C-alpha positions in Angstrom: 15.5 -9.7 -28.8 17.5 -6.6 -29.4 17.2 -3.1 -30.6 20.0 -1.0 -32.2 20.0 2.7 -31.7 22.9 5.1 -32.7 25.2 2.1 -33.2 24.4 0.7 -29.7 22.6 -2.6 -29.2 20.0 -2.8 -26.4 19.1 -6.5 -25.4 15.6 -7.0 -24.1 14.8 -10.3 -22.3 11.1 -11.3 -22.2 8.8 -10.9 -20.4 8.5 -7.1 -19.8 7.2 -6.2 -16.5 6.6 -2.4 -16.9 7.1 0.5 -19.4 7.1 4.2 -18.6 7.6 7.0 -20.9 8.3 10.8 -20.4 8.9 12.7 -23.6 11.9 11.1 -25.3 13.0 8.9 -22.3 11.7 5.3 -22.0 12.2 3.3 -18.8 11.3 -0.4 -18.8 11.7 -3.6 -16.8 12.4 -6.9 -18.3 13.5 -10.2 -16.9 17.1 -9.0 -16.3 16.0 -5.8 -14.4 15.3 -2.1 -15.2 16.7 -0.3 -18.3 16.4 3.1 -19.6 16.8 4.6 -23.0 17.1 8.4 -23.9 16.2 8.8 -27.6 16.9 12.1 -29.8 13.2 13.1 -29.8 9.5 12.0 -29.2 9.2 10.6 -32.7 12.2 8.2 -32.0 10.6 7.3 -28.7 7.3 6.4 -30.3 9.1 4.3 -33.0 11.0 2.4 -30.2 7.7 2.0 -28.2 5.9 0.6 -31.3 8.7 -1.8 -31.8 8.7 -2.8 -28.1 4.9 -3.5 -28.0 5.0 -5.5 -31.3 7.8 -7.7 -30.0 6.0 -8.1 -26.6 3.0 -9.7 -28.5 
């Protein structure tokens, strides 16, 4: 699965191992290793987390 943010595509390989959030920064580990994403604001971070959790189910 992939997520596009500001024209960049982030590929996520299931399963997710961990998710950590601090304000507008999201760090998570998937099958291919740790990844981080810095979003414009907390609203965008929440939108990404909602998408990530829905895709995880």
